[in-house]
C-alpha positions in Angstrom: 0.0 0.0 0.0 1.3 3.4 -1.0 1.1 6.0 1.7 -0.5 9.2 0.3 1.5 12.5 0.4 0.4 14.9 3.1 -2.0 17.7 2.0 -1.3 21.4 2.5 0.3 22.0 5.8 -1.8 23.9 8.2 1.0 26.3 9.0 1.3 27.8 5.4 0.0 31.4 5.6 -0.6 34.1 3.0 2.5 35.9 4.2 4.6 32.8 3.2 3.1 32.8 -0.3 3.4 36.5 -0.9 7.0 36.4 0.4 7.8 33.5 -1.9 6.4 35.2 -5.0 8.2 38.4 -4.3 11.6 36.7 -3.9 10.9 34.5 -7.0 10.1 37.5 -9.1 12.9 39.7 -7.9 15.5 36.9 -7.4 17.0 39.3 -4.8 16.1 39.3 -1.1 16.9 43.0 -0.7 14.6 44.2 -3.4 11.9 41.7 -2.4 12.1 43.0 1.2 11.7 46.6 0.0 8.7 45.6 -2.1 7.0 44.0 0.9 8.1 46.7 3.4 9.8 44.2 5.7 13.4 43.7 6.8 15.6 41.3 4.8 16.3 39.1 7.9 12.5 38.8 8.5 11.9 37.9 4.9 14.7 35.2 5.0 13.1 33.7 8.1 9.7 33.6 6.3 11.2 31.8 3.3 13.0 29.3 5.5 9.8 28.7 7.4 7.9 28.0 4.1 10.6 25.6 2.9 10.3 23.7 6.2 6.6 23.5 5.8 6.7 22.4 2.2 9.5 20.0 2.9 12.1 21.0 0.2 14.3 23.9 -0.9 12.6 26.5 -3.1 15.7 28.6 -3.8 19.4 28.1 -4.6 21.3 30.7 -2.5 24.9 31.8 -2.5 26.6 35.1 -1.8 26.2 36.3 -5.3 22.8 35.2 -6.6 19.4 33.7 -5.8 17.7 31.2 -8.1 14.7 29.0 -8.2 15.0 25.2 -7.6 12.8 22.9 -9.7 10.5 22.7 -6.7 10.3 26.5 -6.6 9.6 26.8 -10.3 6.8 24.3 -9.9 5.3 26.2 -7.1 5.6 29.7 -8.6 2.8 29.8 -11.2 0.4 27.9 -9.0 1.0 30.2 -6.2 0.4 33.2 -8.4 -2.9 31.6 -9.4 -3.9 31.0 -5.8 -3.2 34.7 -4.8 -5.0 36.0 -7.9 -8.0 33.9 -7.1 -8.0 35.0 -3.5 -7.8 38.7 -4.5 -10.6 38.2 -7.0 -12.8 36.5 -4.3 -12.1 39.3 -1.8 -13.0 41.9 -4.5 -16.2 40.2 -5.3 -17.1 40.1 -1.6 -16.3 43.8 -1.2 -18.5 44.6 -4.2 -21.4 42.6 -2.8 -21.0 44.2 0.5 -21.0 47.7 -0.9 -17.4 48.5 -0.1 -16.5 49.4 -3.7 -19.4 51.8 -4.1 -18.6 53.4 -0.8 -15.0 53.9 -1.8 -16.1 55.5 -5.1 -18.4 57.8 -3.2 -15.6 58.8 -0.8 -13.5 59.8 -3.7 -16.2 61.6 -5.7 -18.2 63.3 -2.9 -15.5 66.0 -2.1 -15.7 67.1 -5.8 -19.5 67.2 -5.9 -19.6 69.3 -2.7 -17.7 72.1 -4.5 -20.1 72.3 -7.5 -22.2 75.2 -6.1 -19.1 77.2 -5.1 -16.2 79.0 -6.7 -14.4 77.5 -9.7 -10.9 77.3 -8.1 -12.0 74.9 -5.3 -14.0 72.8 -7.8 -11.0 72.4 -10.0 -8.7 71.7 -7.1 -11.0 69.0 -5.7 -11.2 67.3 -9.1 -7.4 67.2 -9.4 -7.0 65.9 -5.9 -9.4 63.0 -6.6 -7.5 62.0 -9.8 -4.2 62.2 -7.8 -5.5 59.3 -5.7 -5.3 56.9 -8.7 -2.0 55.2 -9.6 -0.1 55.1 -12.9 0.2 51.4 -14.0 3.5 49.8 -13.4 5.8 50.1 -16.4 4.1 53.1 -18.0 6.3 56.2 -18.2 5.2 59.8 -18.6 6.7 62.2 -21.1 5.9 65.9 -21.7 4.9 66.8 -25.3 4.0 69.9 -27.3 1.7 69.2 -30.2 1.8 72.3 -32.5 1.5 74.7 -29.6 -0.8 72.7 -27.4 1.0 71.2 -24.4 0.3 67.8 -23.0 1.7 64.5 -21.8 2.3 61.1 -23.3 1.9 57.8 -21.5 4.2 55.2 -22.9 3.8 51.5 -22.1 6.8 49.1 -21.8 5.7 47.4 -25.1 5.4 50.7 -27.0 4.1 50.3 -30.5 3.9 52.7 -33.5 0.3 53.6 -32.6 -1.0 56.6 -30.6 -4.4 57.2 -29.0 -5.4 60.8 -28.2 -7.2 60.9 -24.9 -9.6 63.8 -24.4 -10.4 64.1 -20.8 -13.8 65.0 -19.2 -14.6 67.6 -16.6 -17.6 69.5 -17.9 -15.3 71.7 -20.1 -14.3 73.5 -16.9 -12.2 71.0 -14.9 -9.5 68.4 -15.5 -6.0 68.5 -16.8 -3.6 66.3 -18.9 -1.5 65.5 -15.9 -4.5 64.9 -13.7 -5.7 62.2 -16.1 -2.3 60.4 -16.1 -3.7 57.3 -14.3 -6.7 56.7 -16.7 -4.6 57.5 -19.7 -1.8 55.2 -18.4 -4.3 52.4 -17.9 -5.5 52.8 -21.6 -1.8 52.8 -22.7 -1.1 49.6 -20.9 -4.3 47.8 -22.0 -3.9 48.9 -25.6 -0.2 48.6 -25.9 -0.2 52.1 -27.4 1.1 55.5 -26.6 -1.6 57.8 -25.2 -1.4 61.5 -25.9 -3.4 63.7 -23.5 -3.6 67.3 -24.8 -3.9 70.1 -22.3 -6.8 71.8 -24.0 -8.0 75.1 -22.8 -10.9 75.3 -20.3 -14.0 77.4 -20.0 -15.1 79.9 -18.9 -11.7 81.6 -19.5 -11.6 79.9 -23.0 -15.1 79.1 -24.2 -16.1 77.3 -27.4 -14.3 76.6 -29.8 -11.0 76.8 -27.9 -11.0 73.2 -26.5 -12.2 71.9 -29.9 -9.4 73.9 -31.7 -6.8 72.4 -29.3 -7.9 68.8 -29.9 -7.9 69.3 -33.6 -4.4 70.8 -33.5 -3.1 67.8 -31.6 -4.7 65.5 -34.2 -3.2 67.5 -37.1 0.2 67.4 -35.3 0.2 63.6 -35.1 -0.7 63.3 -38.8 2.3 65.5 -39.7 4.7 63.9 -37.3 5.1 60.3 -38.4 1.7 58.8 -37.6 -0.6 57.4 -40.3 -4.3 57.7 -39.8 -4.6 53.9 -39.2 -2.1 54.3 -36.3 -4.2 56.9 -34.5 -7.3 56.5 -32.3 -9.5 58.9 -30.4 -10.7 58.3 -26.8 -12.9 60.6 -24.8 -14.6 60.4 -21.4 -17.7 62.3 -20.4 -17.7 65.7 -22.1 -14.4 64.7 -23.6 -16.6 62.3 -25.7 -18.5 65.4 -27.0 -15.2 67.0 -28.0 -14.0 63.9 -29.8 -17.2 63.6 -31.9 -17.2 67.4 -32.7 -13.5 67.2 -33.6 -14.0 64.2 -35.9 -16.9 66.0 -37.7 -14.7 69.1 -38.2 -11.7 67.1 -39.3 -13.9 65.2 -41.8 -15.3 68.5 -43.2 -11.8 69.8 -43.5 -10.8 66.8 -45.7 -8.6 65.2 -43.1 -8.4 61.4 -42.9 -10.3 59.6 -40.2 -8.4 57.7 -37.4 -8.7 54.0 -37.0 -11.1 54.0 -34.1 -13.0 56.0 -31.6 -13.8 55.1 -27.9 -16.5 57.1 -26.0 -16.3 56.4 -22.2 -19.7 57.2 -20.5 -20.2 60.1 -23.0 -22.0 63.2 -21.9 -22.9 64.4 -25.3 -26.0 66.5 -25.1 -26.5 70.0 -23.7 -30.2 69.5 -22.9 -31.0 68.7 -19.2 -34.2 66.7 -18.7 -36.9 68.8 -17.1 -37.6 66.2 -14.4 -34.0 66.5 -13.0 -33.7 68.0 -9.5 -33.4 71.8 -9.7 -29.9 71.8 -8.3 -28.8 69.3 -11.0 -30.3 71.4 -13.8 -28.7 74.5 -12.4 -25.3 72.8 -12.3 -25.8 71.4 -15.8 -26.6 74.9 -17.1 -23.5 76.4 -15.4 -21.2 74.1 -17.3 -23.1 74.5 -20.5 -23.2 78.3 -20.4 -19.6 78.6 -19.5 -18.6 76.5 -22.5 -21.1 77.9 -25.1 -20.7 81.5 -24.0 -23.9 82.6 -25.8 -23.9 80.1 -28.7 -27.1 78.1 -29.0 -27.2 74.6 -27.6 -28.4 73.3 -31.0 -25.2 74.5 -32.8 -24.0 71.4 -34.7 -20.4 72.5 -34.4 -20.6 72.3 -30.6 -23.3 69.7 -30.1 -22.7 66.3 -31.7 -26.3 65.3 -31.2 -27.2 68.0 -33.7 -24.3 67.2 -36.1 -23.8 65.0 -39.2 -22.0 61.9 -37.9 -21.5 60.1 -41.2 -18.0 58.9 -42.2 -16.8 58.5 -38.6 -14.5 55.5 -37.7 -15.5 52.3 -35.9 -16.7 53.3 -32.4 -16.8 51.7 -29.0 -19.3 53.2 -26.6 -19.2 52.2 -22.9 -21.9 53.3 -20.5 -23.1 52.6 -17.0 -26.7 51.5 -16.5 -27.0 53.8 -13.4 -25.4 57.0 -14.8 -27.7 60.0 -14.9 -25.3 61.9 -17.1 -25.3 59.2 -19.7 -29.0 59.0 -20.2 -28.7 60.0 -23.8 -26.2 57.3 -24.7 -28.7 55.0 -26.4 -29.9 58.0 -28.5 -26.3 58.7 -29.5 -25.7 55.1 -30.5 -28.9 55.1 -32.6 -27.7 58.3 -34.3 -24.3 56.8 -35.1 -25.9 53.7 -36.5 -28.3 55.8 -38.6 -25.2 57.5 -40.0 -23.9 54.0 -40.8 -21.0 54.2 -38.3 -19.9 50.7 -37.1 -20.8 50.9 -33.4 -20.3 48.6 -30.5 -22.1 49.5 -27.3 -21.2 47.9 -24.0 -23.3 48.7 -21.0 -22.1 47.8 -17.5 -24.4 47.2 -14.5 -22.4 49.5 -12.2 -23.0 52.9 -10.5 -21.0 56.0 -11.2 -20.3 58.3 -14.1 -17.1 57.4 -15.8 -16.6 54.4 -13.4 -13.6 53.4 -15.5 -11.4 55.8 -13.7 -11.6 53.5 -10.7 -9.8 50.7 -12.6 -7.2 50.2 -9.9 -9.6 48.7 -7.4 -13.0 48.1 -9.2 -13.2 44.8 -11.2 -15.8 46.0 -13.7 -13.8 49.2 -14.3 -10.6 47.1 -14.9 -12.5 44.9 -17.3 -13.9 47.9 -19.1 -10.4 49.4 -19.5 -9.1 46.1 -20.9 -11.9 46.0 -23.4 -10.9 49.5 -24.5 -7.4 48.3 -25.0 -8.5 45.3 -27.0 -10.7 47.5 -29.2 -7.9 49.9 -29.9 -5.7 47.1 -31.1 -8.5 45.6 -33.3 -11.6 47.7 -33.7 -14.4 45.1 -33.8 -17.5 45.2 -36.1 -20.8 46.7 -34.8 -22.6 44.7 -32.1 -25.6 45.5 -29.9 
């Protein structure tokens, strides 16, 4: 009779597994200790304890190097899977328990509380919220000047010859290129593409068409500086989606070639606020609208894509949230694009929050949405429902 091998020792803890993965990936106890915020002697003791529990050596060690043994190699990928599954399970539990929504609210509420006040605190709160989000590991940031419009580029490790222009939201009055470095970096990493974020001018200091002019200038600059149209894509979130569509219509009318793809992230693309909205929401909506239009009619097709000719636009991915009041016109926009014979894919997510994708670093649906954006940028898919 063959005696069965013992199952997982009761003494193996998460700290053992996380320590093992850190050392295996760094192959250096000093760097792994820094990564885990522990001392090197404490990390060495943890690894020796794990080896004792497992019953074999996991690393070759000498004064010059650290290497995995065959046993360590066999354990590494499986341990990564265990930790990933555990993190996924904990995230699902937090989502079900409302922790993710609460965290989103904690980040957004300080911004919303400034809406009825002065412009400077509102802009500051918006920047502070975005500063809470990380840049993906391996993505670098570079300053850039696109024909007189300053901005930044987010460059992934596996940089390709493609570039996506990211037009940020903020109601035409808030936001900055640097502030959006996290979201733009996430798109760069997911799409394996450079992401250019132009620092377009904001209202009310610079009303329409200043922002539109700046985005078009950045697009022209790419076309004249080594990028072919098929190597360029346009991405816009919230009111940035309105700017993207307006810019594409203007570029088309000027005879410029269209980019390869367009992505609209929870687009806020209509100036008309529903009459049944709370009075405070209508007032805030009109504040942003009036600052941007500066006397132009809301029906001006150059400013309002919902009144514009949308024919000839590139394949478009539209992402929306089912519980987003600002995105209530998304289905009407998608219908108008399809009527204009634009290839459209519309993905709706059962989550709360306008532009929930900015929470990609901790929200699973947001991370999934960003990955889908990256996949679409690499290979724009045909229209789906």
